[in-house]
C-alpha positions in Angstrom: 11.0 -56.7 21.7 9.3 -53.7 22.4 5.6 -54.0 23.3 3.2 -51.0 22.9 -0.2 -51.2 24.6 -2.2 -48.2 23.8 -5.8 -46.9 23.6 -8.1 -44.1 24.5 -8.7 -42.9 27.8 -10.7 -45.6 30.0 -10.3 -48.3 27.3 -9.0 -50.7 30.0 -5.3 -50.7 29.4 -4.2 -50.9 33.3 -5.2 -54.4 34.2 -4.3 -55.8 31.2 -0.7 -54.1 31.2 -0.3 -55.2 34.8 -0.9 -58.8 34.0 1.3 -58.6 31.0 4.2 -57.1 33.0 3.9 -59.8 35.7 3.8 -62.6 33.2 7.1 -61.3 31.3 8.5 -60.2 34.8 9.3 -56.5 33.3 8.3 -53.0 34.4 6.1 -50.8 32.8 6.8 -47.4 31.0 4.0 -45.1 31.1 3.0 -43.2 27.9 1.2 -40.6 29.4 1.8 -36.6 29.0 0.4 -36.0 32.7 1.0 -38.9 34.8 4.6 -37.9 35.1 3.9 -35.0 37.0 3.9 -35.1 40.9 0.7 -34.2 42.9 -1.7 -35.0 40.3 -3.0 -38.6 41.0 -6.7 -38.7 40.6 -7.1 -36.4 37.8 -4.6 -38.2 35.8 -6.0 -41.7 36.5 -2.5 -42.8 37.7 -2.1 -46.5 38.9 -3.3 -47.1 42.3 -0.7 -47.7 45.1 -1.7 -51.4 44.8 -0.8 -51.4 41.3 2.5 -49.6 41.8 3.3 -52.3 44.3 2.4 -55.1 41.9 4.6 -54.0 39.1 7.5 -51.3 38.8 6.3 -48.3 36.8 8.6 -45.8 35.0 7.6 -42.1 34.2 5.0 -41.9 37.1 5.2 -38.8 39.3 8.8 -38.2 38.5 8.6 -34.6 37.4 7.8 -31.5 39.4 4.5 -29.7 38.8 6.1 -26.5 37.5 8.9 -28.2 35.5 8.7 -28.0 31.6 8.2 -31.4 29.7 7.9 -32.2 26.2 7.7 -35.1 23.8 11.4 -34.9 23.2 11.9 -35.1 27.0 9.9 -38.0 27.3 11.7 -39.9 24.5 15.0 -39.4 26.0 13.8 -40.6 29.4 12.0 -43.6 27.8 15.0 -44.6 25.9 17.1 -44.4 28.8 14.9 -46.5 30.9 14.3 -49.0 28.1 18.1 -49.4 27.7 18.4 -50.2 31.3 15.3 -52.6 31.4 16.8 -54.5 28.2 20.2 -55.3 30.2 18.4 -57.8 32.2 15.0 -58.5 30.2 14.3 -59.5 26.5 11.4 -57.2 26.4 10.1 -53.5 27.3 6.4 -52.8 27.8 5.0 -49.0 26.9 1.3 -48.4 28.0 -0.6 -45.1 27.5 -2.7 -43.0 25.2 -0.8 -39.9 24.5 -0.6 -39.6 20.8 2.6 -37.7 20.2 4.3 -39.5 22.9 3.3 -42.8 21.2 4.6 -42.0 18.0 7.8 -40.8 19.1 8.4 -44.5 20.1 7.8 -45.7 16.8 9.1 -42.9 14.3 12.0 -40.4 15.0 10.9 -36.9 15.5 12.4 -34.6 13.0 14.9 -31.9 14.3 12.8 -29.0 15.7 14.2 -25.8 16.0 15.0 -24.3 19.5 12.6 -21.8 21.3 13.1 -18.2 19.9 13.1 -15.9 23.1 11.7 -13.0 21.0 8.7 -15.2 19.6 7.9 -16.5 23.0 8.1 -13.1 24.8 5.6 -11.8 22.0 3.2 -14.7 22.1 3.1 -14.3 26.0 2.4 -10.8 25.7 -0.5 -11.4 23.0 -2.1 -13.8 25.3 -2.2 -11.1 28.1 -3.6 -8.6 25.6 -5.9 -10.7 23.3 -6.4 -14.0 25.3 -5.4 -17.6 25.0 -8.4 -18.2 22.7 -7.1 -15.8 19.9 -3.8 -17.8 19.6 -5.5 -21.1 20.0 -7.7 -20.2 16.7 -4.7 -19.0 15.1 -3.0 -22.3 15.6 -6.1 -24.0 14.4 -6.0 -22.2 11.2 -2.3 -23.0 10.5 -2.0 -26.4 12.2 -5.3 -28.3 12.6 -3.5 -31.6 13.0 -1.7 -30.6 16.0 -4.8 -28.8 17.5 -6.5 -32.4 17.4 -3.7 -33.9 19.6 -4.2 -31.1 22.2 -6.3 -31.6 25.5 -7.9 -28.1 25.5 -6.1 -24.9 25.2 -2.8 -25.8 26.3 -0.9 -22.7 26.7 2.5 -24.1 26.9 1.8 -26.3 23.6 0.1 -23.3 21.7 3.1 -21.0 22.2 5.6 -23.7 21.1 3.8 -24.7 18.1 3.2 -20.8 17.0 6.9 -20.1 17.7 7.8 -23.1 15.4 5.3 -21.8 12.4 6.9 -18.3 12.9 10.4 -19.6 12.7 9.9 -22.2 10.0 6.6 -21.4 8.0 6.0 -25.3 8.6 3.1 -26.7 11.0 4.5 -28.0 14.2 2.7 -31.3 13.4 5.0 -31.8 10.2 7.8 -32.4 12.4 5.9 -35.4 13.7 5.1 -36.6 10.5 2.6 -39.3 10.6 2.6 -40.5 7.0 2.8 -44.0 6.0 5.7 -45.6 7.4 7.0 -49.4 8.3 6.8 -50.3 11.9 10.0 -51.2 13.1 10.7 -55.0 13.2 11.6 -55.2 16.8 7.9 -53.6 17.8 4.6 -55.0 18.4 1.6 -52.5 18.9 -1.8 -53.6 20.6 -4.9 -51.5 21.1 -7.7 -51.8 23.4 -11.0 -51.7 21.5 -14.2 -50.7 23.1 -17.6 -50.2 21.2 -18.1 -46.2 21.4 -21.0 -46.5 23.4 -19.3 -48.7 26.0 -16.2 -46.6 26.0 -18.3 -43.5 26.7 -20.1 -45.1 29.5 -16.5 -46.3 30.9 -15.5 -42.5 30.6 -18.7 -41.3 32.5 -18.3 -43.8 35.2 -14.4 -43.0 35.5 -15.3 -39.1 36.1 -17.8 -40.0 38.8 -15.2 -42.2 40.4 -12.6 -39.3 40.2 -15.1 -37.2 42.1 -15.9 -39.6 44.6 -12.1 -40.2 45.2 -11.6 -36.6 45.9 -10.5 -34.6 42.6 -12.0 -31.3 43.9 -10.1 -31.7 47.0 -6.8 -32.7 45.2 -7.0 -29.8 43.1 -7.6 -27.5 46.1 -4.5 -28.8 47.9 -2.4 -28.2 44.8 -3.5 -24.9 44.6 -2.8 -24.4 48.4 0.8 -25.7 47.8 1.4 -22.5 45.8 1.2 -23.6 42.4 -0.1 -21.3 39.7 -3.5 -22.4 38.3 -2.1 -21.5 34.8 0.6 -24.1 34.8 0.4 -26.6 31.6 -0.5 -29.5 33.4 -3.6 -27.9 35.5 -5.0 -26.8 32.3 -6.2 -30.1 31.5 -9.8 -31.8 31.5 -10.6 -32.3 35.2 -8.3 -29.8 36.8 -9.5 -27.0 35.1 -13.2 -27.6 35.8 -12.4 -28.1 39.3 -10.4 -24.9 39.5 -13.6 -23.1 38.2 -15.6 -24.7 40.7 -13.1 -23.6 43.4 -13.5 -20.0 41.9 -17.2 -19.9 41.8 -17.6 -19.6 38.0 -19.1 -23.4 37.7 -21.1 -25.5 39.9 -20.0 -28.8 40.5 -22.8 -30.7 38.6 -21.9 -28.5 35.6 -18.1 -29.2 36.0 -18.9 -33.0 36.1 -21.0 -33.0 32.9 -18.4 -30.7 31.3 -15.5 -33.4 32.3 -17.6 -36.2 30.7 -18.0 -34.2 27.4 -14.5 -33.0 27.0 -13.0 -36.5 28.0 -15.2 -38.1 25.5 -14.3 -35.6 22.7 -10.6 -36.4 23.9 -11.1 -39.9 23.4 -12.6 -39.3 20.0 -9.4 -37.4 18.7 -7.3 -40.1 20.2 -9.2 -42.9 18.1 -9.2 -40.8 14.7 -5.1 -40.5 15.3 -4.9 -44.4 15.9 -6.8 -45.0 13.0 -4.0 -43.8 10.6 -1.8 -46.6 12.2 -2.7 -49.7 10.2 -0.2 -51.7 12.1 -2.1 -51.8 15.6 -3.4 -55.1 16.5 -6.8 -54.2 18.0 -7.9 -56.4 21.1 -11.7 -57.1 21.6 -11.5 -55.7 25.2 -15.4 -55.8 25.6 -15.8 -59.4 24.4 -12.9 -61.2 26.1 -11.7 -61.2 29.8 -8.3 -59.7 30.6 -6.3 -63.2 30.8 -7.8 -64.1 27.3 -6.3 -60.7 26.0 -3.0 -61.7 27.6 -2.6 -64.7 25.8 -3.6 -63.2 22.5 -0.6 -60.6 23.1 1.7 -63.4 24.5 0.9 -65.7 21.5 1.8 -62.9 18.9 5.1 -62.2 21.0 6.0 -65.8 20.5 5.4 -66.0 16.9 7.3 -62.8 16.4 10.3 -64.2 18.3 10.2 -67.5 16.3 10.1 -65.9 12.6 13.1 -66.6 10.8 
């Protein structure tokens, strides 16, 4: 059985996932678009070393920072890991909040055209001449659904989505159709529900913790290693604000407030996406302790296994 535990950022997925994995004696496959990159630990809220020691994790720090990654790349890795896990175990466990990555697990991605080098070159030139915001606004006009899934002005994603539009005349999001569909019979999906005000407080506290843990220093270290500030993984909430602080275009206090605001907006977009999926069983994360939530999941799993 495939178990998926999802939820917006800072909703409390980590501890529940660890307890489930320990109970079922299985690894965790991270469904996160940034935790897979090396060197980005604090700003992506990766599991701490003690958590990694408790349970084996896949898709954590397995990709070089300047390496290209996509939803399709993730899906191919995930399916290979899952096949390996299921040779010795009855279940697999996927945990995360990245919407398109999650969707790839429950609905096949339609065939996307390969990148067109001429289009890519033209779009890069336009960014140099017009700026990334011009292309972002263009994508927003032709594919507002896809823009909702993005974490800010992600250059790589903008270029890829506009390339597909230029080639097919179809929005990039249409290849990841979110229309009504039936959940595969071997899949259970659980979501961490927090009241909005509680979730926002948790987000604010997480940002403060990231700063205390050294997010600014982590960003400075990555740049000192020779990585470009324009790399896709660094153009995300947290790192782009820290880069602005290091460049002197933003104060630390301003950066912290912007991180909180942008993360709350991202969580809101995640929740909007999840509401389209009526098959999610929402867990009352603010009302019950983690062991109680674990028992709900295990009870549903047992019931599913005993279905005729």
